[in-house]
C-alpha positions as a Markdown table, in Angstrom:
| # | Residue | x | y | z |
|---|---|---|---|---|
| 1 | Met | 15.8 | -9.2 | -1.9 |
| 2 | Pro | 14.9 | -10.5 | 1.5 |
| 3 | Phe | 12.1 | -8.1 | 2.2 |
| 4 | Ala | 10.3 | -8.3 | -1.2 |
| 5 | His | 7.4 | -10.3 | 0.1 |
| 6 | Pro | 6.8 | -9.8 | 3.8 |
| 7 | Thr | 4.4 | -12.4 | 5.0 |
| 8 | His | 4.2 | -12.3 | 8.8 |
| 9 | Pro | 2.1 | -9.5 | 10.3 |
| 10 | Tyr | 4.9 | -8.3 | 12.6 |
| 11 | Thr | 7.4 | -8.1 | 9.7 |
| 12 | Arg | 4.9 | -6.1 | 7.6 |
| 13 | Ser | 4.3 | -3.7 | 10.5 |
| 14 | Leu | 8.0 | -3.2 | 11.0 |
| 15 | Leu | 8.6 | -2.4 | 7.3 |
| 16 | Ser | 5.7 | 0.0 | 7.2 |
| 17 | Ala | 7.3 | 2.0 | 10.0 |
| 18 | Ile | 10.4 | 2.9 | 7.9 |
| 19 | Pro | 10.0 | 6.5 | 6.8 |
| 20 | Leu | 10.2 | 7.4 | 3.2 |
| 21 | Pro | 12.5 | 10.3 | 2.1 |
| 22 | Asp | 9.6 | 12.1 | 0.3 |
| 23 | Pro | 7.5 | 14.2 | 2.7 |
| 24 | Glu | 4.6 | 14.3 | 0.3 |
| 25 | Ser | 4.3 | 10.5 | 0.2 |
| 26 | Glu | 4.6 | 10.4 | 4.0 |
| 27 | Lys | 1.5 | 12.7 | 4.6 |
| 28 | Gly | -1.2 | 10.1 | 3.8 |
| 29 | Arg | 0.8 | 7.0 | 4.4 |
| 30 | Val | -0.9 | 4.3 | 6.5 |
| 31 | Arg | 1.2 | 2.4 | 9.0 |
| 32 | Ile | 0.4 | -1.3 | 9.6 |
| 33 | Arg | -0.2 | -2.0 | 13.3 |
| 34 | Tyr | 0.7 | -5.4 | 14.7 |
| 35 | Asn | -1.6 | -6.8 | 17.3 |
| 36 | Pro | -0.8 | -10.4 | 18.2 |
| 37 | Glu | -4.3 | -10.8 | 19.7 |
| 38 | Thr | -6.0 | -10.2 | 16.4 |
| 39 | Asp | -3.3 | -11.0 | 13.8 |
| 40 | His | -3.0 | -14.7 | 14.7 |
| 41 | Glu | -5.2 | -17.8 | 14.7 |
| 42 | Lys | -6.7 | -18.6 | 18.1 |
| 43 | Thr | -5.8 | -22.3 | 18.5 |
| 44 | Ser | -3.9 | -24.4 | 21.0 |
| 45 | Glu | -1.4 | -25.3 | 18.3 |
| 46 | Thr | 2.1 | -24.0 | 19.0 |
| 47 | Pro | 3.5 | -22.0 | 16.0 |
| 48 | Val | 6.5 | -23.6 | 14.3 |
| 49 | Leu | 8.9 | -22.4 | 11.7 |
| 50 | Arg | 7.6 | -23.4 | 8.3 |
| 51 | Glu | 9.0 | -22.7 | 4.8 |
| 52 | Ile | 6.4 | -20.7 | 2.8 |
| 53 | Val | 8.5 | -20.9 | -0.4 |
| 54 | Arg | 12.0 | -21.9 | -0.9 |
| 55 | Gly | 14.2 | -19.9 | 1.5 |
| 56 | His | 11.3 | -18.0 | 3.1 |
| 57 | Phe | 10.4 | -19.1 | 6.6 |
| 58 | Val | 7.6 | -18.0 | 8.9 |
| 59 | Arg | 6.8 | -19.1 | 12.4 |
| 60 | Cys | 3.0 | -19.9 | 12.2 |
| 61 | Thr | 0.3 | -22.4 | 12.9 |
| 62 | Glu | -1.0 | -24.8 | 10.2 |
| 63 | Lys | -4.0 | -22.5 | 9.4 |
| 64 | Glu | -1.8 | -19.4 | 9.2 |
| 65 | Phe | 0.6 | -21.4 | 7.0 |
| 66 | Glu | -2.2 | -22.1 | 4.5 |
| 67 | Asn | -3.2 | -18.5 | 4.4 |
| 68 | Tyr | 0.4 | -17.3 | 3.9 |
| 69 | Arg | 0.9 | -19.7 | 1.1 |
| 70 | Lys | -2.2 | -18.5 | -0.7 |
| 71 | Ala | -1.2 | -14.9 | -0.3 |
| 72 | Tyr | 2.4 | -15.5 | -1.5 |
| 73 | Val | 1.4 | -17.1 | -4.8 |
């Protein structure tokens, strides 16, 4: 399942925007907002595509990569 473990903040925000078919569960549902200014490390390093686990790639800096790896395990 390709969306079982969304890691990148943008992907997580997109998936949280998908409506659920149950109106009761939608009432209190919190959407994840993506803000590139606050969701990414402030470095001069250019993000590159890195493999978090086999077959799961994320464009990120080295610091973000470390955090994503920790969150994934």
